[in-house]
N, C-alpha and C positions, 0 to 999 in steps of 0.2 A: 942388813937383811940377808940371811943365809939363802943360798940357792938350793931349791929342792930338786933332787934327782930321783924320780920315781922308779926308773929302771934299776937303780941301785937298791932302793928301799924294797922293791918287789923282785929281788934277785932270783928267787925261786921260779918266778913266772917269766922273766925277761932275760935271763942268762942261763939257759939250759945247756946241758952237755951235748956234744955231737956224737958221743959214743953210747951213752946210756939213755934209754927212754925213761922219762919221769912221769909219774902220775901226780897230778896237782888238782887242787880244789880252787877254782877261780871265782872270787867273790864278785859282787855287783860293782861295776864301774860305769861312769858316765862317759859317753862318746859323742863327738861330732860324727855324723854319718851321712853318706850319700849312696843311694842305690843306683844300679845301672845294669847293662847287659852288653854282651859282645866281647870280641877279642881284645884283651888289654894291650896287645902289641900294636894294634892298628886303629883302635876306637878313639875318636875325638872326645866322645863322652867320658871315657875313662881318664884321658889327660885333663879334661876340664874338671872332673871330680877331684883329682889329686891336687891340682892347682888351687881349687877353692878351699879344700880342707886345710891345706897348709897356710893359705892366706888368712883364713879365719882363726886358726890356731895361734899364729904368731901375732895377729892383731889383739887377741885376748891376752896373750902373755905380756906384750909390751904395755897394754893399758893397765893391767894389774900391777906391773912393776912400777909404772909411773905414779900410780895412786898409792904406792907404798904398802899394798896389801900382801904381795908375795912375789918371789922370783923363782922360776923353775925352768928346767929343760923341757922343751916340747917333746912329747912322746913320738915314737916312730909310727909310720903308716902301717895299718893292719887291713887285712881283707878277709871277708867271708866269701866262699866260692861254692857254687852248686849249679845244677841244671834241672829243668823240669823232667828231662829224661837223663837219669844219672849215668846211663850207658854212654851218652854223648860226652859227659864229663870224663869218664874213664877212657874214652877213645880220643881224648884231646881235641875234640871238635870245638875250638874256642869260640866260634861265632855263636854257639848256643849257650855259652856260659852266662850265668847270672852272678852278680857280685854286689857286695856292700863294702865300700871302702870307708875307713874310719880312723880317728885319732882319739886316744883316751885323754880325758881332762882331769886335772886335780880335783879332789873332792870339793874344794871351796869355790870352784867355778860354778856360777849359777845361770839360770835361764836369762836373766837380765844382762849378764856379761856377754853371752852369746848374741843376744839381740842387739846390743850396742855395737859389737864387732861387725855384725851383718849390715847395720845401718851405716857404719863408717866406710864399708867397702862398696856400697851401692854405686858410687861414681866410677868404680873400676870396671863395671860391666862384666863381672865374672859369670860365665855361662851357666854354672851349676849352683849359683848362690841360692836360687829359689828352691832347690831340691834338698838343701842341707837341713838336717834335723839334729836335735840334741836329745839323746835318749839313754836310759839306763839299760845295760846289757849284762845279764847274769849267766855265765857259761857253766858254772858248777864243775862236776867231775870231768877231767880231761886227761889225756896222755899227750906228751909233747917231746920233741927233740930238736936239736939244731942241725940244719942242713947248711953246709958250706959248699958253694959252687953255683953255677947257673941254674935258673929255674927249670930248664928243660931236663936237668939231671936229678930232679927231686923224686922220681919214681921209686927207686929202691928204698929211700927213707920213708916214703909214704907206705909202702908195702910192709916194712918193718913195724911201723906204728900200728897199722891195721891188724897185723898178726899179734902184736902185743895185746891189743884190746880184745881181739877174738879169743885169746886164751883166758881172759879174766871177766869179760862182760860182752857188750855189743856196741857197735857204732850208733851214734845218734847225732842230730844236729848237722852243722855245716863245716866243711873243711875250712880251717882257719890258718892264715899265714901272717907273720909279723916280720916286717922288713927292716932289719937292723942296719943295713948298709945303704949308702947313697950310691945308687947304681950309675949315676952320671960320672962318678969320680973313681970308684973302685973297679978293678978288673973283675970280670965275671967269675973267675975261679976263686975269688975272695969274698963274693957276696955271702952274707950271713942271713938266713931266713929261719925263723922259728916255725915249725910245722906243728900245729895243735889240732887235736881231734876230740870233740866231746864223746863221752862214753856213758852207757847206761849205769 
């Protein structure tokens, strides 16, 4: 059984340049998702959401591999970020941030697979398990680039991205980040984050 690597298969979406901004058309994908609010650096809800997402994602992966259906690399954590008052988002007032954390699933993962994984994890008392949903997300036309470095230094990259979109169209939707690095192991100056913004 060959191992599927969706990041490699979807290279134009998950391996962008840090120098050049790319315009991409993101098709519909299925995601495990959990919504929340608050500062991701201090919020227990955020930590619980991330733990739950990865627990369910790996439970699905190992179940499908054991059943001989497929083997694949679990996709990276992604986040949609916004605020009811977008000025608060721009001012970096993290306590007012709203977020959806999510992990993309292979096309052949179905609702029953997700439900089976949730049932298998009930005994672990994951705090966010009841908040998890399995949903299709279609982002469409976007611009993106790779940011290398700590999250607090993303500002110039975001400004470049917004300027690129402003010259061609207009912003729409939610600020989207894809976390390619394990921040528990990599030094902050080596963190790799895809910054993606939907455009009209």
